[in-house]
N, CA, C and O of each residue as an XYZ file, in Angstrom:
824
protein
N     147.069     93.459     73.538
C     146.164     92.636     72.315
C     146.932     91.257     72.401
O     148.146     91.065     72.464
N     145.893     90.353     72.387
C     146.406     89.011     72.555
C     147.148     88.677     71.184
O     147.163     89.401     70.188
N     147.714     87.529     71.322
C     148.180     86.676     69.975
C     147.292     86.345     69.203
O     147.629     86.436     68.022
N     145.750     85.807     69.478
C     144.791     85.487     68.600
C     144.116     86.833     68.226
O     143.234     86.665     67.384
N     144.259     87.957     68.566
C     143.358     88.981     68.105
C     144.687     89.648     67.236
O     144.298     90.320     66.280
N     146.025     89.596     67.372
C     146.759     90.082     66.537
C     146.623     89.073     64.880
O     146.572     89.480     63.720
N     146.604     87.901     65.350
C     146.599     86.836     64.063
C     145.160     87.256     63.088
O     144.995     87.224     61.869
N     144.205     87.665     64.257
C     142.862     88.054     63.273
C     142.980     89.161     62.523
O     142.504     89.183     61.389
N     143.654     90.269     63.074
C     143.885     91.703     62.625
C     144.704     91.414     61.408
O     144.308     91.875     60.337
N     145.942     90.614     61.453
C     146.763     90.269     60.248
C     145.890     89.794     59.211
O     145.972     90.263     58.076
N     145.152     88.997     59.480
C     144.111     88.367     58.247
C     143.117     89.367     57.653
O     142.696     89.350     56.496
N     142.820     90.194     58.563
C     142.067     91.501     57.944
C     142.727     92.542     56.985
O     142.142     93.285     56.196
N     143.865     92.453     57.184
C     144.601     93.048     56.269
C     145.134     94.415     56.968
O     145.324     95.383     56.232
N     145.398     94.538     58.441
C     145.913     95.664     59.105
C     146.917     95.060     60.103
O     146.784     93.955     60.630
N     148.015     95.981     60.316
C     149.197     96.089     61.440
C     148.950     96.582     62.361
O     148.044     97.416     62.365
N     149.668     96.262     63.546
C     149.301     96.567     64.637
C     150.938     97.660     65.265
O     152.072     97.192     65.360
N     150.640     98.736     65.504
C     152.014     99.315     66.436
C     151.647     99.589     67.705
O     150.670    100.229     68.096
N     152.690     98.942     68.455
C     152.228     98.987     70.154
C     153.687     99.198     70.905
O     154.782     98.960     70.396
N     153.477     99.624     72.029
C     154.862     99.519     72.938
C     155.058     98.067     73.419
O     154.106     97.406     73.833
N     156.146     97.651     73.365
C     156.536     96.578     74.199
C     156.713     96.693     75.749
O     157.493     97.501     76.254
N     155.874     95.764     76.524
C     156.207     95.877     77.863
C     157.818     95.245     78.141
O     158.382     94.475     77.364
N     158.279     95.651     79.157
C     159.582     95.237     79.551
C     159.710     93.922     79.463
O     160.629     93.537     78.739
N     158.946     92.979     80.077
C     159.051     91.840     79.837
C     159.039     90.855     78.497
O     159.405     89.694     78.316
N     158.542     91.704     77.784
C     158.575     91.275     76.107
C     159.878     91.535     75.697
O     160.468     90.683     75.034
N     160.428     92.610     75.999
C     161.609     92.866     75.059
C     162.956     91.788     75.421
O     162.814     91.078     76.417
N     164.050     91.686     74.745
C     165.027     90.608     75.085
C     165.179     89.901     73.770
O     164.552     90.116     72.732
N     166.184     88.964     74.012
C     166.557     88.262     72.942
C     166.003     86.723     73.100
O     165.989     86.103     74.163
N     165.501     86.177     71.693
C     165.146     84.922     71.746
C     165.734     84.058     70.414
O     165.781     84.516     69.272
N     166.129     82.834     70.782
C     166.649     82.136     69.384
C     165.580     82.413     68.282
O     164.352     82.407     68.378
N     166.350     82.646     67.253
C     165.596     82.623     65.587
C     165.141     80.739     65.240
O     165.400     79.895     66.097
N     164.647     80.455     64.257
C     164.176     79.450     63.643
C     165.740     78.593     63.493
O     166.844     79.089     63.264
N     165.352     77.058     63.725
C     166.669     76.571     64.099
C     167.358     76.147     63.041
O     166.878     75.593     62.052
N     168.580     76.423     63.254
C     169.696     76.103     62.125
C     169.783     77.165     61.246
O     170.214     76.930     60.117
N     169.342     78.680     61.650
C     169.279     79.709     60.651
C     170.373     80.785     61.017
O     170.476     81.820     60.360
N     171.322     80.450     62.271
C     172.214     81.327     62.828
C     171.311     82.933     62.886
O     171.789     83.948     62.379
N     170.275     82.914     63.428
C     169.698     84.130     63.742
C     169.101     84.178     65.199
O     168.912     83.141     65.836
N     168.871     85.179     65.599
C     167.827     85.437     66.691
C     166.966     86.626     66.625
O     167.149     87.558     65.842
N     165.908     86.535     67.584
C     164.786     87.779     67.775
C     165.326     88.680     68.634
O     165.960     88.264     69.604
N     165.180     89.882     68.441
C     165.395     90.914     69.508
C     164.298     91.791     69.192
O     164.265     92.378     68.111
N     163.079     91.966     70.371
C     162.286     92.849     70.470
C     161.302     92.613     69.254
O     160.746     93.572     68.719
N     161.098     91.283     68.824
C     160.198     90.902     67.507
C     160.702     91.202     66.299
O     159.870     91.055     65.404
N     161.984     91.645     65.868
C     162.616     91.797     64.918
C     163.702     90.401     64.600
O     164.275     90.013     65.618
N     164.021     89.654     63.362
C     164.839     88.721     63.283
C     166.328     89.245     62.800
O     166.407     89.708     61.663
N     167.477     89.191     63.599
C     168.335     89.411     63.112
C     169.370     88.438     62.845
O     169.373     87.476     63.612
N     170.343     88.464     61.843
C     171.472     87.668     61.496
C     172.519     87.555     62.853
O     172.683     88.572     63.527
N     173.152     86.411     63.193
C     173.891     86.305     64.279
C     175.231     87.239     63.979
O     175.955     87.376     64.964
N     175.555     87.732     63.075
C     176.492     88.726     62.729
C     176.334     90.109     63.564
O     177.336     90.746     63.891
N     175.112     90.511     63.870
C     174.846     91.586     64.744
C     175.960     91.835     65.770
O     176.255     90.928     66.548
N     176.524     92.887     65.807
C     177.596     93.204     66.837
C     177.054     93.440     68.393
O     176.151     94.198     68.748
N     177.847     92.593     69.188
C     176.975     92.678     70.641
C     176.636     94.159     71.121
O     175.709     94.316     71.915
N     177.271     95.106     70.716
C     177.135     96.337     71.212
C     175.615     97.138     70.600
O     175.265     98.255     70.982
N     174.904     96.361     69.668
C     173.705     96.812     69.269
C     172.624     95.784     69.904
O     171.435     95.753     69.587
N     173.138     95.104     70.680
C     171.905     94.225     71.237
C     170.798     94.833     72.082
O     169.594     94.823     71.826
N     171.367     95.324     73.056
C     170.404     96.129     73.787
C     170.495     97.668     73.983
O     171.255     98.244     74.761
N     169.496     98.292     73.056
C     169.353     99.588     72.609
C     168.280    100.242     73.500
O     167.234     99.653     73.774
N     168.554    101.395     73.915
C     167.394    102.265     74.545
C     166.169    102.587     73.656
O     166.510    102.603     72.474
N     164.999    102.821     73.817
C     164.095    102.888     72.619
C     164.023    104.534     72.828
O     164.603    105.132     73.734
N     163.278    105.082     71.911
C     163.210    106.690     71.611
C     161.940    106.880     72.847
O     160.939    106.192     73.045
N     162.392    107.965     73.476
C     161.513    108.318     74.353
C     160.919    109.903     74.287
O     161.732    110.739     73.894
N     159.880    110.266     74.558
C     159.272    111.502     74.233
C     160.006    112.716     75.185
O     159.971    113.932     75.001
N     160.659    111.977     76.229
C     161.226    112.844     77.091
C     162.660    113.251     76.818
O     163.159    114.139     77.509
N     163.420    112.609     75.771
C     164.580    112.736     75.501
C     164.956    113.767     74.964
O     164.136    114.081     74.101
N     166.111    114.748     75.049
C     166.327    115.687     74.170
C     166.842    115.591     72.992
O     167.533    114.580     72.862
N     166.759    116.361     71.940
C     166.584    116.353     70.604
C     168.140    115.692     70.131
O     168.305    115.016     69.115
N     169.162    116.041     71.070
C     170.539    115.132     70.946
C     170.746    113.880     71.060
O     171.386    113.123     70.329
N     170.011    113.628     72.285
C     169.949    112.344     72.681
C     169.208    111.329     71.762
O     169.538    110.166     71.528
N     168.113    112.036     71.283
C     167.131    111.323     70.564
C     168.174    110.729     69.397
O     168.347    109.541     69.128
N     168.841    111.925     68.758
C     169.483    111.587     67.336
C     170.637    110.379     67.531
O     171.024    109.606     66.654
N     171.110    110.445     69.052
C     172.162    109.573     69.538
C     171.874    108.271     69.205
O     172.590    107.428     68.662
N     170.583    108.200     69.649
C     169.856    106.629     69.977
C     169.335    106.412     68.725
O     169.501    105.231     68.420
N     168.756    107.062     67.839
C     168.510    106.581     66.576
C     169.321    106.055     65.569
O     168.983    105.210     64.740
N     170.591    106.688     65.700
C     171.613    106.412     64.892
C     171.874    105.144     65.474
O     172.251    104.466     64.517
N     171.893    104.403     66.531
C     172.264    103.551     66.955
C     171.223    102.077     66.480
O     171.635    100.946     66.225
N     169.968    102.515     66.479
C     168.863    101.824     66.209
C     169.025    101.842     64.310
O     168.730    100.876     63.606
N     169.409    102.811     63.933
C     169.667    102.679     62.272
C     170.847    101.961     62.034
O     170.947    101.539     60.882
N     171.875    101.673     62.888
C     172.945    100.880     62.600
C     172.675     99.626     62.931
O     173.426     98.791     62.428
N     171.614     99.140     63.804
C     171.099     97.581     63.849
C     170.071     97.312     63.054
O     169.582     96.185     62.992
N     169.728     98.122     62.504
C     168.593     97.828     61.467
C     169.347     97.448     60.208
O     168.560     97.073     59.339
N     170.535     97.425     59.851
C     171.380     97.049     58.784
C     171.321     95.578     58.672
O     171.188     95.017     57.584
N     171.426     94.919     59.862
C     171.680     93.568     60.407
C     170.184     92.639     60.532
O     170.134     91.462     60.886
N     169.058     93.462     60.161
C     167.655     92.881     60.102
C     167.325     91.887     59.047
O     168.000     91.909     58.019
N     166.397     91.045     59.174
C     165.969     90.496     58.078
C     164.546     91.422     57.456
O     163.789     92.022     58.219
N     164.427     91.405     56.427
C     163.071     92.508     55.912
C     162.342     91.947     54.614
O     162.960     91.747     53.569
N     161.241     91.756     54.733
C     160.577     91.174     53.572
C     161.292     91.018     52.571
O     162.332     91.626     52.315
N     160.781     90.204     51.957
C     161.574     89.606     50.388
C     160.210     89.361     49.519
O     160.430     89.175     48.322
N     159.188     89.337     49.817
C     158.156     89.250     48.961
C     156.714     89.552     49.944
O     156.682     89.813     51.147
N     155.652     89.426     49.053
C     154.360     89.889     49.704
C     153.904     88.875     50.661
O     154.452     87.774     50.619
N     152.850     89.127     51.634
C     152.596     87.876     52.279
C     151.557     86.989     51.910
O     150.689     87.538     51.231
N     151.389     85.881     52.126
C     150.806     84.783     51.355
C     149.259     84.665     51.990
O     149.185     84.997     53.173
N     148.417     84.372     51.555
C     147.235     84.373     52.153
C     147.262     83.472     53.361
O     146.477     83.684     54.286
N     148.142     82.457     53.400
C     147.860     81.053     54.661
C     148.887     81.971     55.652
O     149.262     81.342     56.642
N     149.333     83.172     55.559
C     150.128     84.034     56.495
C     151.521     83.491     56.765
O     151.984     83.416     57.904
N     152.259     83.062     55.517
C     153.777     82.781     55.408
C     154.278     84.184     54.376
O     153.759     84.588     53.336
N     155.319     84.637     55.028
C     156.224     85.531     54.017
C     157.464     85.499     54.520
O     157.858     85.439     55.685
N     158.298     85.568     53.014
C     159.855     85.235     53.260
C     160.386     86.587     53.653
O     159.813     87.674     53.573
N     161.599     86.306     54.096
C     162.594     87.694     54.538
C     163.990     87.183     54.184
O     164.423     86.032     54.236
N     164.587     88.310     53.813
C     165.960     88.313     53.207
C     166.907     88.603     54.370
O     166.426     89.330     55.239
N     168.198     88.164     54.564
C     169.131     88.473     55.398
C     169.885     89.599     54.673
O     169.801     89.829     53.466
N     170.747     90.375     55.700
C     171.218     91.679     55.591
C     172.251     91.330     54.413
O     172.212     92.285     53.638
N     173.052     90.479     54.004
C     173.863     90.484     52.970
C     173.257     89.613     51.479
O     173.896     89.183     50.519
N     171.807     89.583     51.766
C     171.234     89.149     50.293
C     171.214     90.222     49.609
O     171.383     91.287     50.203
N     171.005     90.206     48.199
C     170.999     91.342     47.349
C     169.586     92.013     47.438
O     168.636     91.239     47.314
N     169.309     93.327     47.634
C     170.715     94.459     47.695
C     171.171     94.265     49.057
O     170.317     94.124     49.932
N     172.570     94.236     49.396
C     172.974     94.031     50.726
C     173.085     95.396     51.144
O     173.267     96.440     50.517
N     172.911     95.096     52.529
C     172.998     96.231     53.820
C     174.389     96.076     54.418
O     175.063     97.018     54.834
N     174.764     94.754     54.421
C     176.404     94.397     54.951
C     177.138     93.794     54.000
O     176.723     93.157     53.032
N     178.540     94.081     54.398
C     179.400     93.104     53.589
C     179.914     91.949     54.332
O     180.595     92.169     55.334
N     179.653     90.648     53.935
C     179.846     89.412     54.505
C     181.047     88.504     53.844
O     180.892     88.285     52.642
N     182.078     88.015     54.379
C     182.888     87.445     53.750
C     182.321     86.037     53.045
O     182.930     85.403     52.183
N     181.166     85.733     53.544
C     181.041     84.439     53.245
C     179.566     84.718     52.069
O     178.717     83.854     51.849
N     179.573     86.031     51.488
C     178.631     86.345     50.312
C     179.507     87.102     49.446
O     179.568     88.305     49.700
N     180.190     86.674     48.492
C     181.227     87.441     47.730
C     180.357     88.516     46.974
O     180.990     89.560     46.818
N     179.074     88.546     46.460
C     178.802     89.502     45.917
C     178.562     90.730     46.976
O     178.339     91.886     46.618
N     178.637     90.318     48.260
C     177.858     91.439     49.018
C     179.494     92.118     49.494
O     179.483     93.237     50.007
N     180.670     91.498     49.327
C     181.832     92.390     49.375
C     182.181     93.354     48.433
O     183.054     94.209     48.586
N     181.462     93.191     47.438
C     181.654     94.264     46.124
C     180.914     95.645     46.599
O     181.255     96.715     46.096
N     179.799     95.566     47.675
C     179.191     96.512     48.078
C     180.097     97.601     48.470
O     181.208     97.202     48.819
N     179.886     99.061     48.509
C     180.741     99.940     48.628
C     181.428     99.818     50.299
O     180.708     99.179     51.066
N     182.362    100.212     50.729
C     182.962    100.151     51.827
C     182.087    101.182     53.176
O     182.339    101.088     54.378
N     181.250    101.941     52.668
C     180.667    102.524     53.433
C     179.485    101.780     54.229
O     178.899    102.233     55.213
N     179.227    100.383     53.519
C     178.429     99.564     54.303
C     179.277     98.758     55.511
O     180.476     98.562     55.312
N     178.756     98.360     56.572
C     179.401     97.729     57.486
C     179.760     96.451     57.185
O     178.958     95.761     56.556
N     181.077     95.892     57.598
C     181.554     94.508     57.068
C     181.420     93.687     58.587
O     181.875     94.079     59.662
N     180.696     92.501     58.334
C     180.638     91.289     59.427
C     181.941     91.119     59.883
O     183.006     91.563     59.455
N     181.687     90.437     60.777
C     182.927     89.648     61.435
C     182.733     88.405     61.199
O     183.529     87.723     61.844
N     181.913     87.697     60.455
C     182.114     86.488     60.093
C     183.100     85.838     59.443
O     183.643     86.457     58.527
N     183.538     84.539     59.731
C     184.820     83.775     59.227
C     184.254     83.139     58.115
O     183.230     82.457     58.163
N     185.114     83.428     56.824
C     185.047     82.671     55.682
C     184.671     80.918     55.807
O     185.149     80.183     56.671
N     183.984     80.613     55.037
C     183.385     79.293     55.308
C     182.797     78.663     56.420
O     182.348     77.524     56.298
N     182.738     79.358     57.653
C     181.697     79.082     58.651
C     180.508     79.542     58.180
O     180.578     80.445     57.346
N     179.142     79.043     58.592
C     177.944     79.052     58.253
C     177.569     80.451     59.218
O     177.896     80.609     60.394
N     176.987     81.161     58.577
C     176.372     82.484     59.373
C     175.016     82.816     58.604
O     174.679     82.351     57.516
N     174.264     83.777     59.448
C     172.841     84.081     59.101
C     172.820     85.334     58.051
O     171.824     86.056     58.060
N     173.793     85.588     57.228
C     173.967     87.013     56.790
C     172.937     86.948     55.264
O     172.105     87.805     54.967
N     173.258     85.726     54.459
C     172.730     85.713     53.325
C     171.328     84.980     52.990
O     170.864     84.737     51.876
N     170.869     84.740     54.062
C     169.670     83.528     53.843
C     168.581     84.126     53.808
O     168.436     85.227     54.339
N     167.356     83.315     52.991
C     166.003     83.923     52.707
C     165.150     83.071     53.679
O     165.122     81.885     53.353
N     164.467     83.376     54.764
C     164.016     82.666     55.665
C     162.487     83.114     55.507
O     162.166     84.292     55.350
N     161.378     81.816     55.579
C     159.856     81.913     55.288
C     159.526     82.200     57.060
O     159.755     81.328     57.898
N     159.034     83.388     57.364
C     158.235     83.495     58.794
C     156.856     83.227     59.044
O     156.510     82.774     57.953
N     155.936     83.215     59.707
C     154.628     82.972     59.736
C     154.104     83.928     60.881
O     154.753     84.288     61.863
N     152.969     84.224     60.605
C     152.022     85.079     61.487
C     152.179     84.511     62.761
O     152.015     85.236     63.742
N     152.517     83.143     62.921
C     152.433     82.804     64.141
C     153.845     83.029     64.999
O     153.930     82.812     66.208
N     154.596     83.353     64.423
C     156.168     83.881     64.798
C     156.043     85.050     65.720
O     155.889     86.176     65.248
N     156.100     84.849     66.993
C     156.166     86.178     67.875
C     155.172     87.299     67.616
O     155.539     88.469     67.504
N     153.756     86.868     67.511
C     152.550     87.597     66.958
C     152.416     88.980     67.874
O     151.909     90.036     67.496
N     152.913     88.742     68.981
C     152.704     89.741     69.894
C     153.734     90.898     69.908
O     153.711     91.812     70.733
N     154.630     90.766     68.920
C     155.895     91.578     69.289
C     155.858     92.368     67.899
O     155.788     93.586     67.742
N     155.926     91.317     66.889
C     156.505     91.878     65.400
C     155.653     93.066     64.674
O     154.519     92.839     64.251
N     156.201     94.203     64.570
C     155.643     95.291     63.686
C     156.643     95.797     62.581
O     157.864     95.638     62.582
N     155.946     96.380     61.728
C     156.605     96.902     60.336
C     157.864     97.466     60.535
O     158.822     97.386     59.767
N     157.800     98.143     61.804
C     159.205     99.144     62.085
C     159.607     98.684     63.379
O     158.887     98.467     64.354
N     161.195     98.527     63.232
C     161.900     98.489     64.369
C     161.343     99.278     65.786
O     161.111    100.482     65.888
N     161.195     98.195     66.880
C     160.542     98.845     67.954
C     161.675     99.982     68.440
O     162.867     99.691     68.340
N     161.280    101.239     68.951
C     162.016    102.198     69.762
C     162.702    103.317     68.615
O     163.408    104.277     68.923
N     162.355    102.980     67.427
C     162.881    103.858     66.532
C     161.959    105.005     66.091
O     160.755    104.859     66.302
N     162.461    106.305     65.410
C     161.810    107.330     65.229
C     160.326    107.049     64.405
O     159.185    107.465     64.604
N     160.986    106.042     63.275
C     159.577    105.600     62.453
C     158.516    104.934     63.107
O     157.328    105.135     62.858
N     159.019    104.017     64.073
C     158.178    103.485     65.233
C     157.307    104.280     66.019
O     156.116    104.088     66.266
N     158.034    105.169     66.369
C     157.452    106.362     67.333
C     156.370    107.077     66.487
O     155.264    107.301     66.978
N     156.670    107.428     65.252
C     155.633    108.572     64.587
C     154.413    107.977     64.416
O     153.374    108.614     64.588
N     154.433    106.107     63.896
C     153.517    105.499     63.927
C     152.569    105.306     65.311
O     151.375    105.605     65.358
N     153.181    104.867     66.184
C     152.686    104.637     67.432
C     151.831    105.559     67.740
O     150.703    105.366     68.191
N     152.416    106.741     67.472
C     151.654    108.002     68.095
C     150.465    108.678     67.284
O     149.919    109.740     67.584
N     150.166    107.852     66.186
C     149.335    108.353     65.407
C     147.824    108.450     66.052
O     146.925    109.226     65.728
N     147.816    107.368     67.122
C     146.385    107.127     67.747
C     145.924    108.515     68.508
O     144.862    109.124     68.382
N     147.201    108.857     69.439
C     146.535    110.103     70.207
C     146.202    111.607     68.949
O     145.292    112.434     69.000
N     146.992    111.517     68.237
C     146.840    112.457     67.000
C     145.473    112.551     66.633
O     144.767    113.547     66.794
N     145.137    111.492     66.144
C     143.705    110.905     65.571
C     142.685    111.261     66.934
O     141.687    111.918     66.640
N     142.807    110.975     68.054
C     141.856    111.053     69.066
C     141.715    112.663     69.487
O     140.660    113.091     69.953
N     142.946    113.557     69.266
C     142.733    114.723     69.232
C     141.753    115.538     68.406
O     140.995    116.397     68.855
N     141.884    115.108     66.978
C     141.000    115.334     65.971
C     139.431    115.016     66.202
O     138.559    115.799     65.825
N     139.182    113.931     66.784
C     138.121    113.325     67.264
C     137.482    114.250     68.460
O     136.298    114.523     68.653
N     138.485    114.589     69.099
C     137.807    115.817     70.272
C     137.393    116.971     69.737
O     136.296    117.497     69.921
N     138.371    117.409     69.002
C     138.165    118.726     68.406
C     136.691    118.608     67.790
O     135.763    119.312     68.188
N     136.582    117.750     66.887
C     135.434    117.464     66.189
C     134.022    117.295     67.322
O     132.925    117.625     66.873
N     134.087    116.900     68.433
C     132.710    116.427     69.260
C     132.762    117.500     70.379
O     131.780    117.710     71.092
N     133.684    118.033     70.489
C     133.569    119.135     71.751
C     134.666    120.396     71.760
O     134.255    121.416     72.313
N     135.996    120.435     71.215
C     136.651    121.648     71.674
C     136.394    122.599     70.439
O     136.520    123.802     70.667
N     136.051    122.216     69.171
C     135.879    123.230     68.297
C     134.910    122.957     67.466
O     134.525    123.905     66.781
N     134.236    121.619     67.272
C     132.875    121.518     67.080
C     132.105    121.259     67.794
O     132.383    121.413     68.983
N     130.676    120.707     67.397
C     129.967    119.632     68.536
C     129.219    118.710     67.479
O     128.007    118.533     67.358
N     129.922    118.348     66.989
C     129.613    117.078     66.119
C     129.121    115.587     66.830
O     129.947    114.727     67.135
N     127.934    115.455     67.002
C     127.529    114.273     67.449
C     126.908    113.399     66.606
O     126.829    113.691     65.413
N     126.341    112.122     67.121
C     125.607    111.080     66.582
C     124.123    111.511     65.816
O     123.121    111.128     66.420
N     123.958    112.066     64.886
C     122.564    112.450     64.355
C     122.215    113.860     63.919
O     121.212    114.213     63.300
N     123.413    114.742     64.435
C     123.630    116.075     64.144
C     124.562    116.661     64.464
O     125.331    116.165     65.287
N     124.802    117.952     63.894
C     125.983    118.659     64.351
C     125.872    120.255     64.514
O     125.030    120.740     63.758
N     126.433    121.026     65.205
C     126.312    122.294     65.316
C     127.195    122.910     64.747
O     128.322    122.414     64.776
N     126.992    124.144     64.068
C     128.023    124.815     63.452
C     127.528    126.272     63.507
O     126.367    126.587     63.769
N     128.516    127.115     63.238
C     128.075    128.648     63.339
C     128.752    129.154     62.076
O     129.706    128.610     61.520
N     127.989    130.523     61.609
C     128.384    131.213     60.438
C     127.849    130.381     59.143
O     127.075    129.424     59.152
N     128.568    131.102     57.863
C     128.048    130.742     56.596
C     128.542    128.853     56.301
O     128.047    128.140     55.427
N     129.348    128.534     57.060
C     130.004    127.614     56.702
C     129.219    126.528     56.711
O     129.410    125.593     55.934
N     127.991    126.556     57.838
C     127.010    125.277     57.750
C     126.324    125.203     56.620
O     126.173    124.150     56.001
N     125.792    126.473     56.217
C     125.049    126.389     54.754
C     125.821    126.153     53.789
O     125.219    125.732     52.801
N     126.977    126.259     53.668
C     128.042    125.585     52.752
C     127.925    124.200     52.630
O     127.698    123.615     51.571
N     128.098    123.629     53.838
C     128.019    121.839     54.010
C     126.599    121.433     53.546
O     126.496    120.351     52.968
N     125.516    122.172     53.735
C     124.411    121.891     53.653
C     124.139    121.973     52.063
O     123.498    121.126     51.441
N     124.620    122.915     51.607
C     124.369    123.123     49.997
C     124.870    121.600     49.195
O     124.287    120.803     48.460
N     126.391    121.699     49.825
C     127.127    120.558     49.153
C     126.569    119.378     49.297
O     126.738    118.489     48.463
N     125.803    119.222     50.420
C     125.212    117.681     50.663
C     124.210    117.487     49.928
O     124.023    116.419     49.346
N     123.205    118.785     49.832
C     122.147    118.477     48.886
C     122.285    117.978     47.505
O     121.546    117.180     46.928
N     123.488    118.648     46.999
C     123.730    118.626     45.833
C     124.360    117.348     45.221
O     124.581    117.117     44.032
N     124.567    116.675     46.158
C     125.201    115.162     46.005
C     124.179    114.230     45.473
O     124.413    113.332     44.664
N     122.604    114.619     46.181
C     121.613    113.982     45.802
C     120.622    114.115     44.809
O     119.740    113.263     44.699
């Protein structure tokens, strides 16, 4: 899908879920002066630990244990991501809040309120008094990496479940058209009393 198609889709009120080509993946600088960067279409604060930069995506061939291990790492990375702060504006802009903005998902020394959060949240390695990207609110536009951005972090179980809705829907259509029924344009074929039940129900609506 092209960037133009993606922007048109967003304007029509729907979002796309798709796989990323290896050439699309990787890190890119975030908006200037914000101490952020993009990874696979998601904006992260620069406090993200280096060990969470490059993660394997969930794969259908993975064992159950391996899938669980990879998903835990993706969830750990998600804590440092920028997430929507309000609804999308008609012009295509939307505000996103950093990981230490309330309600905090990480504890950052530069955000005293976030340090009051439970110890179970990760504590960043930011130096007190030095600017970081943890507690910012940033406005992003539809034109910011439109061919990569999705509502789910790429490679997670949530992404996989949404991405594979298409094969599921196509399987239902195949069952309707050929495998189980024979529903075609203009008519459908059925067996037994079920077809008469459908006919009566349809006539009762008119």
